[in-house]
C-alpha positions as CSV (number, residue, x, y, z in Angstrom):
1,X,0.0,0.0,0.0
2,X,1.3,3.4,-0.9
3,X,2.3,5.6,2.1
4,X,1.4,8.7,0.1
5,X,-2.0,9.8,1.4
6,X,-2.6,11.7,-1.9
7,X,-1.5,8.9,-4.2
8,X,-5.0,7.8,-5.1
9,X,-6.2,11.4,-5.8
10,X,-6.0,12.6,-9.4
11,X,-8.1,14.7,-11.7
12,X,-11.7,15.3,-10.5
13,X,-14.4,13.1,-11.8
14,X,-16.6,14.7,-14.4
15,X,-20.1,15.7,-13.3
16,X,-23.3,15.9,-15.3
17,X,-25.9,18.4,-14.1
18,X,-23.7,20.1,-11.5
19,X,-24.0,23.7,-10.5
20,X,-21.9,25.6,-13.0
21,X,-20.7,29.1,-12.5
22,X,-22.3,31.5,-15.0
23,X,-19.1,33.4,-15.6
24,X,-16.9,31.4,-18.0
25,X,-13.9,33.7,-17.7
26,X,-12.6,36.7,-15.8
27,X,-14.0,37.8,-12.4
28,X,-17.0,36.1,-10.8
29,X,-19.7,38.3,-9.3
30,X,-21.8,41.0,-10.9
31,X,-23.6,42.7,-8.1
32,X,-22.1,44.9,-5.4
33,X,-22.9,42.4,-2.7
34,X,-21.3,39.4,-4.5
35,X,-18.2,41.5,-5.5
36,X,-18.0,42.9,-2.0
37,X,-18.2,39.3,-0.5
38,X,-15.3,38.1,-2.7
39,X,-13.4,41.3,-2.0
40,X,-13.6,40.7,1.7
41,X,-12.4,37.1,1.3
42,X,-9.5,38.2,-0.8
43,X,-8.6,40.8,1.9
44,X,-8.0,37.9,4.2
45,X,-5.1,36.8,1.8
46,X,-7.3,34.0,0.5
47,X,-6.9,35.2,-3.2
48,X,-4.5,32.4,-4.3
49,X,-6.4,29.7,-2.4
50,X,-9.7,30.9,-3.8
51,X,-8.3,30.7,-7.3
52,X,-7.8,27.0,-6.9
53,X,-11.5,26.4,-6.8
54,X,-12.6,28.7,-9.6
55,X,-12.1,26.0,-12.3
56,X,-14.1,23.6,-10.1
57,X,-16.9,26.1,-9.9
58,X,-16.9,26.7,-13.7
59,X,-16.7,22.9,-14.4
60,X,-19.8,22.2,-12.4
61,X,-18.1,20.1,-9.7
62,X,-20.5,21.5,-7.0
63,X,-23.4,19.2,-6.8
64,X,-25.5,20.9,-4.2
65,X,-25.5,24.3,-2.4
66,X,-27.8,25.0,0.5
67,X,-28.0,28.3,2.4
68,X,-29.5,28.4,5.9
69,X,-29.2,30.8,8.8
70,X,-25.6,30.7,9.9
71,X,-24.5,27.9,7.6
72,X,-23.8,27.1,4.0
73,X,-23.5,23.4,3.1
74,X,-22.4,21.9,-0.2
75,X,-21.4,18.7,-1.9
76,X,-18.4,19.0,-4.2
77,X,-17.2,16.2,-6.5
78,X,-13.5,15.5,-6.4
79,X,-11.5,12.6,-7.7
80,X,-13.0,10.1,-5.3
81,X,-16.4,8.4,-6.1
82,X,-18.1,10.0,-3.1
83,X,-18.4,13.8,-3.1
84,X,-16.9,15.8,-0.4
85,X,-19.0,17.4,2.3
86,X,-18.4,21.2,2.7
87,X,-19.7,23.6,5.2
88,X,-19.1,27.3,5.8
89,X,-20.5,28.7,9.1
90,X,-21.0,32.3,9.9
91,X,-22.9,33.3,13.1
92,X,-26.4,34.6,12.4
93,X,-27.5,37.8,14.1
94,X,-29.6,37.3,17.2
95,X,-33.4,38.0,17.0
96,X,-33.2,41.2,19.1
97,X,-30.6,42.6,16.7
98,X,-32.7,41.8,13.7
99,X,-35.7,43.5,15.4
100,X,-33.7,46.7,15.7
101,X,-32.5,46.5,12.1
102,X,-36.0,45.9,10.9
103,X,-37.1,49.0,12.8
104,X,-34.4,51.0,11.1
105,X,-35.3,49.7,7.6
106,X,-39.0,50.2,8.1
107,X,-38.4,53.8,9.4
108,X,-36.8,55.0,6.1
109,X,-38.8,55.0,2.9
110,X,-35.6,54.7,0.9
111,X,-34.8,51.3,2.3
112,X,-38.4,50.0,2.4
113,X,-38.9,50.9,-1.3
114,X,-35.7,49.3,-2.5
115,X,-36.1,46.2,-0.4
116,X,-39.7,45.7,-1.3
117,X,-38.7,46.1,-5.0
118,X,-36.3,43.2,-4.6
119,X,-33.0,45.2,-4.4
120,X,-30.3,45.6,-1.8
121,X,-29.0,49.2,-1.9
122,X,-25.3,49.9,-1.4
123,X,-26.1,51.9,1.7
124,X,-27.5,48.8,3.4
125,X,-23.9,47.8,4.4
126,X,-23.4,51.0,6.3
127,X,-26.7,50.6,8.1
128,X,-25.7,47.2,9.4
129,X,-22.2,48.5,10.4
130,X,-23.9,51.4,12.3
131,X,-26.1,48.9,14.1
132,X,-23.0,47.0,15.3
133,X,-23.7,44.1,13.0
134,X,-21.4,44.1,9.9
135,X,-23.1,42.3,7.1
136,X,-19.9,40.7,5.9
137,X,-17.3,38.9,8.0
138,X,-14.6,41.2,9.4
139,X,-12.0,38.5,9.9
140,X,-11.4,35.0,8.6
141,X,-11.8,33.6,12.1
142,X,-15.5,34.5,11.9
143,X,-15.9,31.8,9.2
144,X,-15.8,28.1,10.2
145,X,-14.7,26.3,7.1
146,X,-15.0,22.5,7.0
147,X,-14.3,19.9,4.2
148,X,-13.8,16.2,4.7
149,X,-11.2,16.0,1.9
150,X,-7.5,15.1,2.8
151,X,-6.2,18.6,1.9
152,X,-4.9,20.5,4.9
153,X,-5.2,23.9,3.1
154,X,-8.1,26.1,4.2
155,X,-9.8,26.9,2.0
156,X,-9.2,23.8,-0.1
157,X,-10.4,23.9,-3.7
158,X,-13.7,22.4,-2.7
159,X,-14.3,25.1,-0.2
160,X,-13.1,27.7,-2.7
161,X,-15.5,26.4,-5.3
162,X,-18.3,26.7,-2.8
163,X,-17.4,30.4,-2.1
164,X,-17.6,31.2,-5.8
165,X,-21.0,29.5,-6.2
166,X,-22.1,31.3,-3.0
167,X,-21.2,34.6,-4.6
168,X,-23.2,33.8,-7.7
169,X,-26.1,32.7,-5.5
170,X,-26.0,36.2,-4.0
171,X,-26.1,37.6,-7.6
172,X,-29.2,35.5,-8.4
173,X,-31.0,36.4,-5.1
174,X,-29.4,39.1,-2.9
175,X,-31.6,38.2,0.0
176,X,-29.7,34.9,0.4
177,X,-27.0,37.0,2.0
178,X,-29.5,38.2,4.6
179,X,-30.8,34.7,4.9
180,X,-27.3,33.5,5.8
181,X,-27.2,36.1,8.5
182,X,-30.5,34.9,10.0
183,X,-33.5,36.4,8.1
184,X,-35.2,34.8,5.2
185,X,-36.7,36.9,2.5
186,X,-40.2,36.1,3.6
187,X,-39.5,36.8,7.2
188,X,-38.0,40.2,6.4
189,X,-40.9,41.0,4.0
190,X,-43.5,40.2,6.6
191,X,-41.7,42.3,9.2
192,X,-41.4,45.3,6.9
193,X,-45.0,45.1,5.8
194,X,-46.2,44.9,9.4
195,X,-44.1,47.8,10.6
196,X,-45.0,49.9,7.6
197,X,-48.7,49.2,8.2
198,X,-48.3,50.1,11.8
199,X,-46.6,53.4,11.0
200,X,-49.2,54.4,8.4
201,X,-52.3,53.2,10.4
202,X,-53.4,51.0,7.5
203,X,-53.8,47.3,7.3
204,X,-50.9,45.4,5.7
205,X,-51.6,44.8,1.9
206,X,-52.7,41.2,1.2
207,X,-51.0,39.0,-1.3
208,X,-47.4,38.6,-2.5
209,X,-45.1,41.5,-3.1
210,X,-41.9,41.8,-5.1
211,X,-40.0,39.7,-2.5
212,X,-42.4,36.7,-2.8
213,X,-41.7,36.1,-6.5
214,X,-38.8,34.9,-8.6
215,X,-35.9,37.3,-8.1
216,X,-35.2,37.5,-11.8
217,X,-38.8,38.8,-12.3
218,X,-38.6,41.5,-9.7
219,X,-39.1,45.1,-11.1
220,X,-36.3,47.2,-9.7
221,X,-37.0,50.2,-12.1
222,X,-38.1,53.5,-10.6
223,X,-41.7,52.6,-11.6
224,X,-41.4,49.4,-9.6
225,X,-40.0,51.3,-6.6
226,X,-42.9,53.7,-6.9
227,X,-45.4,50.8,-6.8
228,X,-43.6,49.4,-3.7
229,X,-44.3,52.8,-2.0
230,X,-48.0,52.8,-2.9
231,X,-49.0,51.7,0.6
232,X,-47.4,54.7,2.3
233,X,-49.9,57.3,3.5
234,X,-49.7,60.8,2.1
235,X,-49.4,62.3,5.6
236,X,-46.3,60.1,6.4
237,X,-44.6,61.1,3.1
238,X,-45.4,64.8,3.7
239,X,-43.7,64.6,7.1
240,X,-40.6,63.2,5.4
241,X,-40.2,66.0,2.8
242,X,-37.7,67.9,4.9
243,X,-35.3,65.0,4.7
244,X,-36.3,63.6,1.3
245,X,-32.9,64.4,-0.3
246,X,-30.9,63.4,2.8
247,X,-28.9,60.1,2.7
248,X,-30.5,57.3,4.7
249,X,-27.3,56.9,6.6
250,X,-24.4,59.3,7.2
251,X,-22.1,59.3,4.3
252,X,-18.3,58.9,4.9
253,X,-15.8,61.5,3.8
254,X,-14.7,59.1,1.1
255,X,-16.0,55.7,-0.2
256,X,-15.2,52.9,2.3
257,X,-12.1,50.9,1.5
258,X,-10.6,47.8,2.8
259,X,-7.4,48.2,4.7
260,X,-5.0,46.2,2.6
261,X,-1.3,46.3,1.9
262,X,0.0,47.6,-1.4
263,X,1.3,44.1,-2.3
264,X,-2.1,42.4,-2.0
265,X,-2.3,41.7,-5.7
266,X,1.1,40.1,-5.7
267,X,0.1,37.8,-2.9
268,X,-3.0,36.7,-4.8
269,X,-1.2,36.0,-8.0
270,X,1.7,34.1,-6.6
271,X,5.3,34.0,-7.9
272,X,5.9,34.4,-11.6
273,X,7.5,31.7,-13.7
274,X,11.3,31.3,-13.6
275,X,11.4,32.3,-17.3
276,X,10.4,35.9,-16.5
277,X,12.2,36.3,-13.2
278,X,10.7,33.9,-10.7
279,X,10.7,34.8,-6.9
280,X,13.4,37.5,-7.6
281,X,11.1,39.5,-9.8
282,X,8.3,39.1,-7.2
283,X,10.5,40.6,-4.5
284,X,11.5,43.5,-6.7
285,X,7.9,44.2,-7.6
286,X,7.0,44.0,-3.9
287,X,9.6,46.6,-3.0
288,X,8.3,48.8,-5.8
289,X,4.7,48.5,-4.7
290,X,5.7,49.5,-1.2
291,X,7.8,52.4,-2.4
292,X,5.0,53.9,-4.4
293,X,2.5,53.3,-1.6
294,X,-1.3,53.7,-1.8
295,X,-2.5,55.4,-5.0
296,X,-4.4,58.1,-3.1
297,X,-1.7,59.1,-0.7
């Protein structure tokens, strides 16, 4: 028997009907929330490790992806007959915190309209931060990553493929990000409708709204947003005229940026081939990046 624990592991088995990333080349993630999610992961110096799973995601090696409060689980087909079991845990927000966030969302027409029209506005991230509940993980230690493959790397390529498919799941339905944090789309919808009805003194409108239908069919145009605001009373809207043009949350002096070193890109790409300089070229580039410093300094 071979003593090499990886001796029996070769190319992954081909899969028919797996979950295949929609992006065939280039970056994965189209919406701000999926790009932001991957950007946060890359800021943890996971860029190179994440890249290992991109080909798995595009080849359809992920057989199943389930998102539940606090936990993402997946099955990823590798080289062995039995798929590997993958899980990514992130603590959901407690119920009391969600109640406070829902009050904030329902109290501002801007957020109510956008959410009820099926969209997550960029400003939502700042609202969660202000509430003391960052929407995205702030450190890699907040993520509990598990895979039953023999690879010691974290993330392994099976976890990395799951991260990419998770980002695309956020593209398809942005409310899956909130679901992971503890509130399903239906739960959030019901809470917003109830609080809006309480504020306006009118009964909650019956029947499904934009959040109850297929995300791809949601109308996020200005007209769709206007329809989402139909239930608001004229008196309430009149009271809000003095702050109509004010931002829903205080705007920072400059757009928020991740605190990363100037050589982050080099760490993600790895060393160049020996034919063009190898590790020596990498070190010279690193010194140059540090000498130039941040672009906005």
